[in-house]
Chimera marker file (.cmm) of the C-alpha trace (Angstrom):
<marker_set name="trace">
<marker id="1" x="29.795" y="-1.384" z="-30.775" r="1" g="1" b="0" radius="0.5"/>
<marker id="2" x="31.536" y="-3.314" z="-28.644" r="1" g="1" b="0" radius="0.5"/>
<marker id="3" x="30.225" y="-1.802" z="-25.542" r="1" g="1" b="0" radius="0.5"/>
<marker id="4" x="26.568" y="-2.817" z="-26.503" r="1" g="1" b="0" radius="0.5"/>
<marker id="5" x="27.905" y="-6.444" z="-27.506" r="1" g="1" b="0" radius="0.5"/>
<marker id="6" x="28.970" y="-6.541" z="-24.092" r="1" g="1" b="0" radius="0.5"/>
<marker id="7" x="25.876" y="-5.213" z="-22.422" r="1" g="1" b="0" radius="0.5"/>
<marker id="8" x="23.766" y="-7.311" z="-24.036" r="1" g="1" b="0" radius="0.5"/>
<marker id="9" x="25.924" y="-10.366" z="-23.180" r="1" g="1" b="0" radius="0.5"/>
<marker id="10" x="25.657" y="-9.182" z="-19.623" r="1" g="1" b="0" radius="0.5"/>
<marker id="11" x="22.080" y="-8.470" z="-19.567" r="1" g="1" b="0" radius="0.5"/>
<marker id="12" x="21.329" y="-12.230" z="-21.142" r="1" g="1" b="0" radius="0.5"/>
<marker id="13" x="23.494" y="-13.635" z="-17.805" r="1" g="1" b="0" radius="0.5"/>
<marker id="14" x="21.715" y="-11.388" z="-15.633" r="1" g="1" b="0" radius="0.5"/>
<marker id="15" x="18.521" y="-12.912" z="-16.862" r="1" g="1" b="0" radius="0.5"/>
<marker id="16" x="19.718" y="-16.737" z="-16.470" r="1" g="1" b="0" radius="0.5"/>
<marker id="17" x="20.599" y="-15.737" z="-13.038" r="1" g="1" b="0" radius="0.5"/>
<marker id="18" x="16.838" y="-15.038" z="-12.250" r="1" g="1" b="0" radius="0.5"/>
<marker id="19" x="14.648" y="-17.370" z="-10.562" r="1" g="1" b="0" radius="0.5"/>
<marker id="20" x="11.316" y="-17.316" z="-12.007" r="1" g="1" b="0" radius="0.5"/>
<marker id="21" x="8.171" y="-18.200" z="-10.015" r="1" g="1" b="0" radius="0.5"/>
<marker id="22" x="6.509" y="-21.246" z="-10.822" r="1" g="1" b="0" radius="0.5"/>
<marker id="23" x="2.738" y="-21.363" z="-11.552" r="1" g="1" b="0" radius="0.5"/>
<marker id="24" x="1.593" y="-22.279" z="-8.135" r="1" g="1" b="0" radius="0.5"/>
<marker id="25" x="3.880" y="-19.767" z="-6.555" r="1" g="1" b="0" radius="0.5"/>
<marker id="26" x="2.836" y="-16.921" z="-8.908" r="1" g="1" b="0" radius="0.5"/>
<marker id="27" x="-1.002" y="-17.600" z="-8.037" r="1" g="1" b="0" radius="0.5"/>
<marker id="28" x="0.053" y="-17.493" z="-4.321" r="1" g="1" b="0" radius="0.5"/>
<marker id="29" x="1.834" y="-14.330" z="-4.491" r="1" g="1" b="0" radius="0.5"/>
<marker id="30" x="-0.840" y="-12.881" z="-6.436" r="1" g="1" b="0" radius="0.5"/>
<marker id="31" x="-3.849" y="-13.937" z="-4.115" r="1" g="1" b="0" radius="0.5"/>
<marker id="32" x="-1.634" y="-12.688" z="-1.162" r="1" g="1" b="0" radius="0.5"/>
<marker id="33" x="-0.953" y="-9.096" z="-3.060" r="1" g="1" b="0" radius="0.5"/>
<marker id="34" x="-4.473" y="-8.728" z="-3.741" r="1" g="1" b="0" radius="0.5"/>
<marker id="35" x="-5.722" y="-9.552" z="-0.225" r="1" g="1" b="0" radius="0.5"/>
<marker id="36" x="-3.243" y="-6.782" z="1.197" r="1" g="1" b="0" radius="0.5"/>
<marker id="37" x="-4.468" y="-4.380" z="-1.496" r="1" g="1" b="0" radius="0.5"/>
<marker id="38" x="-8.124" y="-5.078" z="-0.391" r="1" g="1" b="0" radius="0.5"/>
<marker id="39" x="-7.279" y="-4.821" z="3.593" r="1" g="1" b="0" radius="0.5"/>
<marker id="40" x="-5.256" y="-1.330" z="2.921" r="1" g="1" b="0" radius="0.5"/>
<marker id="41" x="-8.223" y="-0.192" z="0.869" r="1" g="1" b="0" radius="0.5"/>
<marker id="42" x="-10.531" y="-0.827" z="3.645" r="1" g="1" b="0" radius="0.5"/>
<marker id="43" x="-8.575" y="0.243" z="6.202" r="1" g="1" b="0" radius="0.5"/>
<marker id="44" x="-7.861" y="3.739" z="4.478" r="1" g="1" b="0" radius="0.5"/>
<marker id="45" x="-11.959" y="3.898" z="3.945" r="1" g="1" b="0" radius="0.5"/>
<marker id="46" x="-12.677" y="3.280" z="7.670" r="1" g="1" b="0" radius="0.5"/>
<marker id="47" x="-9.988" y="5.995" z="8.853" r="1" g="1" b="0" radius="0.5"/>
<marker id="48" x="-11.536" y="8.228" z="6.289" r="1" g="1" b="0" radius="0.5"/>
<marker id="49" x="-15.151" y="7.624" z="7.675" r="1" g="1" b="0" radius="0.5"/>
<marker id="50" x="-13.954" y="8.159" z="11.269" r="1" g="1" b="0" radius="0.5"/>
<marker id="51" x="-12.291" y="11.410" z="10.389" r="1" g="1" b="0" radius="0.5"/>
<marker id="52" x="-15.759" y="12.613" z="8.527" r="1" g="1" b="0" radius="0.5"/>
<marker id="53" x="-17.694" y="11.737" z="11.730" r="1" g="1" b="0" radius="0.5"/>
<marker id="54" x="-15.004" y="13.512" z="14.036" r="1" g="1" b="0" radius="0.5"/>
<marker id="55" x="-15.641" y="16.638" z="11.653" r="1" g="1" b="0" radius="0.5"/>
<marker id="56" x="-19.074" y="16.409" z="12.128" r="1" g="1" b="0" radius="0.5"/>
<marker id="57" x="-19.160" y="16.860" z="15.915" r="1" g="1" b="0" radius="0.5"/>
<marker id="58" x="-19.882" y="20.116" z="17.036" r="1" g="1" b="0" radius="0.5"/>
<marker id="59" x="-16.995" y="21.167" z="19.703" r="1" g="1" b="0" radius="0.5"/>
<marker id="60" x="-18.497" y="24.443" z="20.634" r="1" g="1" b="0" radius="0.5"/>
<marker id="61" x="-20.782" y="23.201" z="23.224" r="1" g="1" b="0" radius="0.5"/>
<marker id="62" x="-17.739" y="21.202" z="24.925" r="1" g="1" b="0" radius="0.5"/>
<marker id="63" x="-15.683" y="23.866" z="24.717" r="1" g="1" b="0" radius="0.5"/>
<marker id="64" x="-18.082" y="26.306" z="26.647" r="1" g="1" b="0" radius="0.5"/>
<marker id="65" x="-18.694" y="23.762" z="29.220" r="1" g="1" b="0" radius="0.5"/>
<marker id="66" x="-15.036" y="23.619" z="29.667" r="1" g="1" b="0" radius="0.5"/>
<marker id="67" x="-14.900" y="27.231" z="30.183" r="1" g="1" b="0" radius="0.5"/>
<marker id="68" x="-17.384" y="27.251" z="32.377" r="1" g="1" b="0" radius="0.5"/>
<marker id="69" x="-15.467" y="24.994" z="34.906" r="1" g="1" b="0" radius="0.5"/>
<marker id="70" x="-13.037" y="27.195" z="34.898" r="1" g="1" b="0" radius="0.5"/>
<link id1="1" id2="2" r="1" g="1" b="0" radius="0.2"/>
<link id1="2" id2="3" r="1" g="1" b="0" radius="0.2"/>
<link id1="3" id2="4" r="1" g="1" b="0" radius="0.2"/>
<link id1="4" id2="5" r="1" g="1" b="0" radius="0.2"/>
<link id1="5" id2="6" r="1" g="1" b="0" radius="0.2"/>
<link id1="6" id2="7" r="1" g="1" b="0" radius="0.2"/>
<link id1="7" id2="8" r="1" g="1" b="0" radius="0.2"/>
<link id1="8" id2="9" r="1" g="1" b="0" radius="0.2"/>
<link id1="9" id2="10" r="1" g="1" b="0" radius="0.2"/>
<link id1="10" id2="11" r="1" g="1" b="0" radius="0.2"/>
<link id1="11" id2="12" r="1" g="1" b="0" radius="0.2"/>
<link id1="12" id2="13" r="1" g="1" b="0" radius="0.2"/>
<link id1="13" id2="14" r="1" g="1" b="0" radius="0.2"/>
<link id1="14" id2="15" r="1" g="1" b="0" radius="0.2"/>
<link id1="15" id2="16" r="1" g="1" b="0" radius="0.2"/>
<link id1="16" id2="17" r="1" g="1" b="0" radius="0.2"/>
<link id1="17" id2="18" r="1" g="1" b="0" radius="0.2"/>
<link id1="18" id2="19" r="1" g="1" b="0" radius="0.2"/>
<link id1="19" id2="20" r="1" g="1" b="0" radius="0.2"/>
<link id1="20" id2="21" r="1" g="1" b="0" radius="0.2"/>
<link id1="21" id2="22" r="1" g="1" b="0" radius="0.2"/>
<link id1="22" id2="23" r="1" g="1" b="0" radius="0.2"/>
<link id1="23" id2="24" r="1" g="1" b="0" radius="0.2"/>
<link id1="24" id2="25" r="1" g="1" b="0" radius="0.2"/>
<link id1="25" id2="26" r="1" g="1" b="0" radius="0.2"/>
<link id1="26" id2="27" r="1" g="1" b="0" radius="0.2"/>
<link id1="27" id2="28" r="1" g="1" b="0" radius="0.2"/>
<link id1="28" id2="29" r="1" g="1" b="0" radius="0.2"/>
<link id1="29" id2="30" r="1" g="1" b="0" radius="0.2"/>
<link id1="30" id2="31" r="1" g="1" b="0" radius="0.2"/>
<link id1="31" id2="32" r="1" g="1" b="0" radius="0.2"/>
<link id1="32" id2="33" r="1" g="1" b="0" radius="0.2"/>
<link id1="33" id2="34" r="1" g="1" b="0" radius="0.2"/>
<link id1="34" id2="35" r="1" g="1" b="0" radius="0.2"/>
<link id1="35" id2="36" r="1" g="1" b="0" radius="0.2"/>
<link id1="36" id2="37" r="1" g="1" b="0" radius="0.2"/>
<link id1="37" id2="38" r="1" g="1" b="0" radius="0.2"/>
<link id1="38" id2="39" r="1" g="1" b="0" radius="0.2"/>
<link id1="39" id2="40" r="1" g="1" b="0" radius="0.2"/>
<link id1="40" id2="41" r="1" g="1" b="0" radius="0.2"/>
<link id1="41" id2="42" r="1" g="1" b="0" radius="0.2"/>
<link id1="42" id2="43" r="1" g="1" b="0" radius="0.2"/>
<link id1="43" id2="44" r="1" g="1" b="0" radius="0.2"/>
<link id1="44" id2="45" r="1" g="1" b="0" radius="0.2"/>
<link id1="45" id2="46" r="1" g="1" b="0" radius="0.2"/>
<link id1="46" id2="47" r="1" g="1" b="0" radius="0.2"/>
<link id1="47" id2="48" r="1" g="1" b="0" radius="0.2"/>
<link id1="48" id2="49" r="1" g="1" b="0" radius="0.2"/>
<link id1="49" id2="50" r="1" g="1" b="0" radius="0.2"/>
<link id1="50" id2="51" r="1" g="1" b="0" radius="0.2"/>
<link id1="51" id2="52" r="1" g="1" b="0" radius="0.2"/>
<link id1="52" id2="53" r="1" g="1" b="0" radius="0.2"/>
<link id1="53" id2="54" r="1" g="1" b="0" radius="0.2"/>
<link id1="54" id2="55" r="1" g="1" b="0" radius="0.2"/>
<link id1="55" id2="56" r="1" g="1" b="0" radius="0.2"/>
<link id1="56" id2="57" r="1" g="1" b="0" radius="0.2"/>
<link id1="57" id2="58" r="1" g="1" b="0" radius="0.2"/>
<link id1="58" id2="59" r="1" g="1" b="0" radius="0.2"/>
<link id1="59" id2="60" r="1" g="1" b="0" radius="0.2"/>
<link id1="60" id2="61" r="1" g="1" b="0" radius="0.2"/>
<link id1="61" id2="62" r="1" g="1" b="0" radius="0.2"/>
<link id1="62" id2="63" r="1" g="1" b="0" radius="0.2"/>
<link id1="63" id2="64" r="1" g="1" b="0" radius="0.2"/>
<link id1="64" id2="65" r="1" g="1" b="0" radius="0.2"/>
<link id1="65" id2="66" r="1" g="1" b="0" radius="0.2"/>
<link id1="66" id2="67" r="1" g="1" b="0" radius="0.2"/>
<link id1="67" id2="68" r="1" g="1" b="0" radius="0.2"/>
<link id1="68" id2="69" r="1" g="1" b="0" radius="0.2"/>
<link id1="69" id2="70" r="1" g="1" b="0" radius="0.2"/>
</marker_set>
């Protein structure tokens, strides 16, 4: 039981040490987080789109032309 009391006491001390964000700082951090999420979502969508376009290219004609050159 004493270990539990010590744990709770230590936990309260650690929680008092934490520097919690103020209102404006919290809003600023939330906006930055949302902007990064949107940026990376668009980035991955663009990469996926480019990969799908590359997959649609018919490389057989290109390979035949290269083989004809050699």
